[in-house]
N, C-alpha and C positions, 0 to 999 in steps of 0.2 A: 590189368586190374582183372583178368581172370572173369570179366562179365560176358554175356551175350552179347552179341551185337546184332542189330537188324541191318537189312540191307540200302535203305534209301528213302528220303521223300521228294515229292512232287509238287510244285506250283507253278499256277500258268495264271494269266490276265489277259481281258480281253476289253477295249474300250470303242466306244462309239467317236472317240476325236482321238488323233495322234498326241502324245505325250511322252515323255521321260516313263517309262513303265519298268524299265530296269530297277530303277528307286524303289517299286512296290514288290518287285520280284527280291531283291535283297533283303527287304524288312518279312517278305513269306520265309526267305531261307533258311533266315537267322531265329527265327522260330521252329523251323525244322531241321536246326543243328542237332537236336539231339539221336535225330536216325540216320544220323553220317557225318562222320567226321574226317573222310576219306578225299575228298575231294568237291568241286561243286561246279558250277558254270549256269552261265543264263543264254538264251538268245533272242533278239528282239527281232521282230519282224514289223518292217516299215513299206508296207504295200507288197511285200511280195520281195522284197532286198532284207535277207536276213544277217543280223550281224551278231556275231557269238565272241565270248572267254569263257575259258573252263581251264582250270590247275586244279594241281593237288595242293591242298589247305584247308584250313576254315573260311568260314564267308568273309569273316573279317579281312583275314589274310591276302587271302583272291583277290576281294573286291575294294579297292584301295577309290578314293573320290576320284581318279584319275580315272581308271578302268572303267568307273564306271558312264565317266560322260563320255569315254569313247565307245560305248553303245548306241548312243544317239536317242533319238524319239520313234515310237511307232505307234500301232493300233492294235500289238498281242504280242508278248511275252512270255514263255516260259523258262522254269528252273528246276535244279537239281541237287539235292547232296548225297553222295553216295559213301557207303563203307560197304565194297564189295564181296560179295559170297560167291560169286562167280566169276574166274578170270584174276588176275594179278592187280595189283596197283598201278599206280602212275598214271599221267597225264591220256594217256591213249584208251585208257579206262572212262576216262571221266564224262559225263553227261550235260547237258540232253547230247543225243548223237544229230547230227545235220547230214541228209544225202538230197543229191542231185537227181534226178533222173527224167524221161523224157517229157513226163508232163505237168516238171516244176519239181520243186522241193518241199523237204520236209523235215523238220526240228522233232524229237522224240524225247521224252523223260517215261522211265519206268522203276518202278518198286516191286521188286516181288523174282520169284525165281521158276521157270520151266523146267517141266521133268522131261521133255521131249527135244530140248534145244541141240542136244547130241545128234538124234538123227536128222533133224531138221538142217544143220548147219552141213551135215554129210551130203545131204541132199541140195542143197545149194551151191555146196561147190564142185562137185559133179555137174552141175549144169555149166560151170565158170564163174561162180560170184566168187572174187574175193574179200578176206574180212582184213580190217585194220584193227580190231580189238579181240578179246578174247572173251568179252559177256556176252550173256545170251540178248541182252540187250539189242545188239546189232543183228541177232538171229531176227528180232522181232522185227523191226526196220525194214530187212528186207525182203522178209515173207509179205507186210503191208506193199513192199514198193512191187515185189512183183503182182500181186492184186491190184493195183494202181492201174499199172500199163494198159491191161484188158476190162476196165470199169468204168463206170460214165462219173463216179466221183471218190473221195477220200474216202467219207465215211463208207461204201460200200465197199473198200475194200481192205479196211479195216475190219467190216462183220464179217467179212470173208476170211479172214486172216484168223480171226478167232474159232475158225472151224479146225484149225489146223494147230495152234498152240495150245499148249497143257501142261496148265500148274497155276502157281500164282503170278498175276498183273495186273495192278493198277498204274494208267499211262494218262497223258496228256499230251499231246503234240498237237502241230501245227501243220498246214498247207500256207501257201500266198496269204487267201483269202479264209479260213476258218480255223477253229481249236476244237480241239476234239479229246473231252474224257470220257474214258473208259475204263471198267473194273470186272476181271474175269467171273464167269457165273459160280466161282466159287464163292467169289467175294473173301477172300484171302485176308489183303490186303487194307486198311480204310480208304476210302475217298470221298471229298463232299464240296458242297460250290455253295458261293453266296453271290450279294449285292451290294458293292457300291454304292455311294449315294448317289454319285454322278452316274450313276447307269453300269458302270464297267462290270462284268462277271469275274468273278475269281471261282478257283480250283485248287484245291490244293489236300494232301494226306489226311492232313490233321485239322479240326477245326480253329485251335488255337492259332493256327497261320491267320487265318480268316480275323480273328480277333485283332492282330497285331494290325492287317492295314485298314483296318474300319471297317470292314465289309460286312453286311450282315449275314450270318446262317440262314440257310434257307433250307438244305436236307442233304442226307447222304444220296452218294449216288450207289442204284441198287446192284449188287450182285447180277454181273449178263449185262447193265444198260452201258447206252451210250449216250453221252450228249454231245450235242453238235452247236457251236456259239458262231455266228455269223453275224453280216449286218442287218438279216432282218431277224434277229434275234436269237432264241435258245430253242431246239424240238429235244425230242427223246426218242431214240428207237430202243425198244425193249423187245426186240425178237430172241435175244439169246437170253431173257430171263427166264427163271424157272425151269433152263433144263439140266442144271445140276444143284445135288444137295448143299444148302448154306453152310460156307466152313468157316468162319472166321476165326484166325488166330487168336485163341485164348490169352495168348502169350502180349497180345496188343494192353489188354488193363490189367496184366500183372505187371508189366515192363517198360517194353516199348511205347508207347505214348507218353504224352506228356498229362499230370495228369488234371487239367485246365481242359484238356479235351474232353468233346463226347462223340461217340463213337457210334452209328448205327441205334442213336438215341440214348445211350448207355453215357454215364458220367463215369470215366477213368478215374477219378478221385472216390466215388461211391462206390464202387467196386472193389478198391483197393483196401478202402476202411471196411468193407464188409468180408472181404478177405483176411482180415484182421482180426475181425469179430466170430468170424468160423473156427480161424484157427486157436481162439482163449476157449472157445465152447470145446474144440475135441482134445486139445492139448492144452489143459491150464498148468498154470506154475504155482509154486510158493514163493514166490519173491517179494522184491521191494521197490523195483523200477521198471518201466518197459522203456528202452529207444531203439531207434529204427536206424539202420545202416544207409545215409543220406546218396541217392535222394529217393529212389522208390521204395523202399525200405520205410521212410515216415509217414505215410497215410494209414498203411497197416498197421504200423506202432499204436496208430492214434482208436484205431477201431481195436482192437486187443487192448489197450487201457481201459478201453468204455465198456468193453463187454466182463472184464476180468476185475475190475473196481481199482488194478493196481496204478498209481502214478504214472504218467507220460514224461517224460523228460530229456533234452538233448542230448544225448551222451558221447557224441560223435560229429568234431567238425570237419566238414568236406573243406578243402583247399580249393575253392573255383577257380583259381589262376591257372592251375598245373597246364592244362592244355596237350595237344598232342604234339606241339613242338618243343617238349620242355624235353630237355639234354642234360643227362644225366655227366654230371663234372665226376672221372675217375672212373672206378669201376663199382661203382652203388650198385649193391643186391636189391633184386625185386622187392624184398622187405623194405628195404629203404623206402621204393618208389610207393608203398603201401603207406608206409610215414608219414612221407610226403603229402599223400592225396588225405589221409584220413591222420585225425587226434584225436582221441579221447581227454574227455574235461574229468581231471581225478577226482574235484571237489562232487560230481554227478553218482559218479561210478564208485569210486572207492568206498570200501566197505559195506557193500549193498550186493543183496541177490539180484544178478540181474535177467532180464528177460530180453534175447536180443534179435529182433526180429529183422530177418531180410529177404529181397523177393526170388532169390536163388542160389543152390550153389551147384557150380557147374563142374569142374576141375577138384575144387575144396581147398586149393592154395593159396586162394586171397581169403576165403572166409577162416581159414588157422590161423591166418597174421594177423587179422583182425581180433578174434579170440587172446592172442597173445599177447596185443597192444592192452586191452582189456583186463588182463591178467595184470599185466606191470602196474596199472593204474591201479590195482586195489582189488580189483572187483573179486568178490568173495566165491560167488558161482554165478555160471552163465548157461542160462536155458535157452537155447537158440531155439528160434522158431522160423519157417520158412512158409513165405504165401505163396507158393507155387508146388505142385506135384512133384516127386522126384524125376530128374531128367534121364530116360535111359536109354532114350532113340536118335536119331540123326535127324533134321528137319532138309526138308529139300523144296521150301516155301521161301527163303529168304532171311533165314539167319544162319548163325555161321558154326550151328553145331552138324560137322558133317565126317563127325569118326565116330562111334558110340564108346572105342577103347579109350577116350580120354572122357569119359562122362563118368563121376565118382558113383554115382547109385548106380551104373551098370554092372561097377565090380564088385561092391559092395553092401552088405545088409545094412538097413538105418543104425540097429547097435553097433555095429563095427565103423558106419561112418562118425557117431557120436564118438568112438573112442579115438577114431583117426583124428579129430577136430579138437579134442580134449574139452569137451563141454560137460554138462553137466546131466544136461538132458536133450533130445531133440525131436522136434515135431514137425513134419509135414503138411501142407493142405492137401486135404483128401481130393482126390479126382472128381469127384461127384459134385462137391463144393466148387472145385473152381470152375466145372462146367453151368452153374446156377449164380455165378458173382452177379449177374447183372436182370436178373429178376425175370422178366419176361420174353429177355431176348436169350432164342436159342439157335443151337447150330452153329456150333465151333469146330476147331480142327485143335484134336490135342495129343496129336500123333508123338509128339517129342516125349510123351508121358505115359501114351498107350500100346503103340507101335500102330496104331489102324489108322493107316492112310489113305486119304478120300480119293487119291488118283494114283497111278500105277509109279512104282519106283523107278526113278532114270536108270538109264543102262550105266553110264558112267557117273560116277560122282567123288563129290570132292568139290573145293573151290576152284583149285587148277584142272578140272574135266578138258578142257580145251587144250591145255598144253600137250597133251599127247601126241599132236601127231607133229611138232615139232621134231623128237625122236623121230617117229616114222618116219618122216621126211627121210632124216638123215641117213637113215637104213636102208632105205629105198636108193639112195644115192646112192651107197658104196657097192650095193648089188651090181 
């Protein structure tokens, strides 16, 4: 559908009693499914015995009742949903990753992207490490394992590893006796924890996953903070806090996160409504109705309607059952896919001047098809408003914007984009407004809008930046 995709979501739980924790992880991953629909996995820890299952597909497809039962009982479990922004798809890159080493076992799930993963992998391979995946998550696992060999505890190994890995990482991992949650010093990606009525601690990428399993939200994990959960309870290691400026990805509030989540104290729904209000102030329109593109345009449409006084209505219906397994019968075009996923309500938009609210325009192809559908449904005018600034630069921290050439705003002016999309007017959220969606919460990464990266840029860029080794190896064999 031409939308941005976020890398993944993580979930973990530790209990004082042995029980079937895979069921809780399953529910938590369901709540985080929007963060990744490519693959998923669960690892259960029963007193150091790890049982895992992961595969390509949605949570409900991969984990049947039988598969969940096969994971058995334990006192800890972690899970992951993935959309890969580094490495190819397939089961080999599914997470969590399980590593056996001389001091025990470790399972790790990661949300984010490193900017120095290629250099680290080169160093590890030259030292004899053998990689089985093409994701930077395995790089993180190897760095931690390397540090674990010479440190007295897993938390010391993680802390030492944080001195080497650079970029975005929110991680939940298990050793035989501990569960650890850690967020990078910039705090690019969200991570929070809560507690269930039975005393079980739960860690998740978003608070909505805590709600799903009946856990009470305690707080967000701070940038640079590491939480260690074990039989003695919970303790916080803040030695890396404050090392770097906070740069939470602003697009978490615009699109990635679920609207019922709260991130770093800010309601996602409220931020999106505010985006709509700011759009109405900056880009008013003489129109009859405001509609939002499902799902993330809905909240901003509410805000635009409130501020402008133009009535808000449901003008587009989303088919919630298409999923990633939808198979096109015959040679259907991409336009047919848009029709299958979204359908306008003619009685709402017909004969009306419409304000259309969407969260972003990436390549512009999907937006153009939605606009065509509304024209065919009888819309007299279409005034498009976008609740994000124009995307002009690639992202290196966990989204799939890896090439500026594919970004319409990098190649055309706003007036030219308006003409390409065939709308009557076009207005984007201003960058300063995007950075003020959450009131007192400050410190965002807006690099995809302004090109100001909070870290160095990676040497090798693109989703498949590890794949080059295959061709290089073949060249060396032929020398």
